[in-house]
N, C-alpha and C positions, 0 to 999 in steps of 0.2 A: 579462411581463418582457422588457425590450429585449435584443436580441442585441448582445453586447459585442464590439467590433471593434478590432483593431490594424492600422494601415496601415504596411507596410514598403516604402519606395521611396526611392531616393537623390535623387530630384528633388523639390524643395520645391513647385514649381508643380503637380506631379502630386498630391502629398498634399493641397494646398490645394483643388484641383479636386474630388478625391474627397470631401473633408470637406464641401464646399459642397453637393453634391447628395445625399450620403448623409444629411446632416442633415435633408433634406426628408422622410425616412421616419421617422415617430415610433417605429417598432419597432426602429430601429438606433441604437446609441450608440457613438461612437468614443471609446475609452478611452485610446488611446496611438498615437504615431507614432514611426517609426524610419527612419534613413537607411542603416543597414547591417544585414547579417544578424546580427551579434553583438548589436547593440542590440535587434533583434527577439526574439532568444532571451531576453535579460535582461528585457524587458518582459513576455514570456509567463510567465516564471518568477514574476514579481511580481504581474501582473494577472490571469492565468488567463482570457484572453478566450475567447469562443466561436469566433470566426473570425479568422484572420489573412489579410489581402490581401497576398500576397507577390510582390514583383518578383523576377525571376530574376537579372538582372545588377546587383550592388551591390558596393561596396568592402568590404574586410576579410573578409567571408564572403559568398558568393553565396547566392541564395535557395534553391537545391536543398540545399546543406549545412545551412542554417538550418532548412529544413523537416524534414530528417532528425532533427536534434537535438530540435526541438519535438515531433514526433510520438513520439519515443522517451521523452522526459521528461514531456510533458504531453499524453497521448493524448486527453484530453477536448477539447483545442483542435483544431479543424479548420483546415487550411491550404488556401486557394484561390489558386492561382497567377494573377497578373494581370500580364501582360507584353506587350511588343511583339515578343518573340522567338518565332519559329515554326520551329525546326529540330528534327530528330529527337532529338538528344542532350538538348536542354532539355526537350522534352515527356516523353520516356521517363524522363529523370532525375528530374523533378519527381514523376511518378506513382510511380516506384519508391521515392522518398524518403517517400512517404505522403500527398502532396497529394490532396485529395478531388476536385479539379477543376483545369481549366486554361482560363483565359479570356484573350482578347486585349484590348489597351487600346482597340481600336476598337469594343468593345461599348458599347451605349447605356446610359444611366442605369437605365432600367427593367429591362433584361436583367441588369445587374450586381446590382441590389437583389434581384431574384428569385433569382439565383444564391447570394447571401449567405444568404437565408432558407433555401434548399434545403440549402446546405452545413451550416448550423447544425443542420438536422434529419437530417444524415447521408446526404444524397442526392448522388449523383455528378453533377458538373457539368463538361461538356466542350464547348468550342466545336466546331462541326462540323469545322473544319480540323484541330484538335488530335486529335479522335477518329479522323479518317481516317489521320493519321500514326501514331497508336498501333496501330491495327488492321493497318497495313502493316509495322510494325517489331517489335512485341512478340509473342513466342511464349511463352505461359504454360506453365511447367513443371508437370506433373501427376505426383503421386506414385502409387504403386501402390495406395493405399488409396482405395476407391470411396466416393463420396458416398451417403448414404442418400436415400430418397425425399423426406423432409422437407427435407433439406439442399438437394436439387435445387430444391425449391419456393422456398426462401429465396434461392438464387442467381438464379432467374428474377425474383423480386420486386426484388432489389437492382438487377439490370440494367434493370428498368423504372422505376428512380428512386425506389423506395419507401424510406421511413425505417424504422428499427426499430419505431417506434410503429405505423406503418401496417401493417407486416408482421404485427405482433402481432394487430392487429384483423382482418386478412384471414384469418389462420390460426387465430384464436381461441386464442392462446397468450399467455403473459405476455411483456413486453418483456425481462425477464431471460432467459427461455428463448431468445428471438431472439438476444440477445447471445451466449449460449452456442453456438448454432448457427453464428453468424458466426465466432466464434473457432475452432471446429472446422473450418469450411470453409477458412479461411485457412491453418490448419495442414496439412490434407490436401492442399491444392493448392499449398502452398509459396509463398503469396502474402502481400503485406504490407498491402494496402489494399482497401477496397470498390471503388475504381475499377478495380483489376486484376481483381477478381471480375466486375465488369460486362463488361469486355473479354473475359474468358475465356468468359463466357456467349455473347457474340456470336460468338466464334470457334468455339465448339462447336455453334452453331446453336440454342441455347436460345431466343434472341430474334433479331429482325431487326436488321441493322446500322443505325447512325445515318445 
């Protein structure tokens, strides 16, 4: 089944360019386009896409605010920020809003397609520059409740880019159990996304930095 995509960008030429080379991948299907954050939300409510390619700077509602609404209302839809903006506020804001990744528009077509496939599978996707900014600015709050040994294993696997399905296979547990572990991890660490979990793991020394 093809990965269903909504493109949210206020520049028509950008949307046309994305459509042109994403259509070359038979496993990707563009089901809608929007030029504002509000339009992106309405499209997601109607179409329930797998992935939204979200620009940050758009009229009416910016991409960060739109991401927050989409992730709250339609959690099965992953948001992948795709922007030319690389400032701390935008990168941190997008991730805190629930974006699973942050890519720059200078990414090549192959890199973007791979990132979309990975995002649809629940894998964190960050450009190296975005990851560096996040690691330098975000300090993950940790609650007093400790993670269990199994939860620590899940954290490490998330940080290594594994999807829930892959984690289930590696740990020999069901995908539903993995989702339960992820939910408990987010609650215990007071985090809102897998991306933040991955960054937490790097900061705590669970895995090497990117």
